[in-house]
N, C-alpha and C positions, 0 to 999 in steps of 0.2 A: 380499421379509418387510419388515416396518416395523423400524428400525431396535431398536426396544424390541424387538421378538420375539427377535431375533437374539440381542441381547443378553445378556435375561435367561435363554433357553435355554443359550447360552453359560453364563454363569456359573453355571445350575442343572445342567450336565452336569460342569464345572470341582470344583465343591462334595464335587457325589457321589460323584466317584473318589478323590476326599482326596489326587490324587496331580499335583503342577506341570505334568509332560514328558504325560503319557496325556490329563489334565484338559484341556490346552491345545490339546494336538493333535485330540482329540474336539468340541473347542469350536468350532474353527475350520471340521473337516471335515461339523458339522451345520450349515450356514452352507449349505451345497450341499443336503442334503435336505432341510431349512426352504421351501430358493428350487424345489424340484421339488413341492410340492402346492401343487395351486390358492389364489391367495392376491392380493390386492391391495398395494400400496404407494403412496409418492408417486414413482412412473414420470416419468422425462425420456427424450426422445428421444433418442437416441446422436449426431444429429447436430446437439444443439442443449444450450444452458448451462440450465442450470436460473435461474429467475427468483428474486426476492430472496424473494418468501416461500414459494418453493419450499426453499430453502434455512433460513428461517425456521423450517418447521413439519422438516424433518427435523433440523434441530438441538435444537429441543425433543422430539421423539418420542425421541429419542437418549438426550438429557438424563435425561427420565423412566424410561428402562429404570436408567441409573445409579443414578438417585437410587432406585429400587425397589428393586434389588440393594442400597443401602449403609443404604437404612434397616432392610433384614430382616438385613443384614448383623452392624449395632447391637443390633436389637432381638434376633434366637436367638443368643446369646452362644457358642454350640457352632457357629458358623460360622467360616470362613477369611475373612475379610474380602476380603484379601488376591488369595487361589484365585478369591472371590468375582470380584472386579471384572476381574483379569485375563481370567476365562472369557469373560466377555462383550463384552473389548475384541477377543478371536480370535474370537469369535463373528461381529464385525461388521466384523472387519478385509478382508474382503475386500472386501466395499463401498466402504472407505476407501479401498482400492489401487486401483479399476477406474473408483468412479466421481465419483472429486473435480474439477473442472473445473482445480486448479492443476497436478497434476500427470498427469488419466488421458492424454492423448494418450502421452506417455513409460511410464509403467505397464502399456499398452493394448501397442505395441509388445515389451515386453519382457518380456510373460507374454501373449502373445498366444492360445498355446491353453488359460491359463483362463480369457482373458476371452470366447473361444468358446464354455467349456466351460460355464460362469457363464450368458452370453447363451440357450445352447440348453436349459439344466434351466429355466429362466423362465419359457422360452417353446413349451415340448410340449404344455402344455393350454391350449383357449380361455381368453382371459379372464373367469372365474364374475362374476357378479353381485355387488354392492357387500352384500349381507347374507351369501352366503358367504366372499366375498374378504376382508374386514375382520372374520368372525366366526371363518376359521378361524386369523389372527393371536390374538383375543380368548380361544379357548379354549387356545393355547398359552402365553399369556401366563399365567393361573390357573391352568393344567396345571403349568406351571414354577414359579409360585407355592406351591402344595400340596403341591409335593415338595419344596421347602423346607421346608415348616413338618412335614411326617412326619420333623424328625429325633429 
């Protein structure tokens, strides 16, 4: 999934629980559920480091996810903005741990089973076409925003 999808869904889950320990735990585990759904993202082969444009795309995508949460957190005054943002962070943290070139060779050794599990759930479906792959992300983002608006 795109980073923005993980961020928004994680934030929505945490917000809807209204409970920090439960919400952040569920946001973390939502990462694996989302990655098990057929999707497309900014995939970089494991034996390569991202190219500069891939860093830029992934960073802008994640910033967009957090910007949406911040906007909704300020616009909808009954939301706990801190829980919303931490939920977004916990929804994304698996990718930050396992795929950042700065430390991935260390984290993948320490969390080898987590890395293998994450890799396997992402690749147990054949890659979908672009319409379905990015459409999945869009549906989840719109659905998450819609759920936040249901307060």
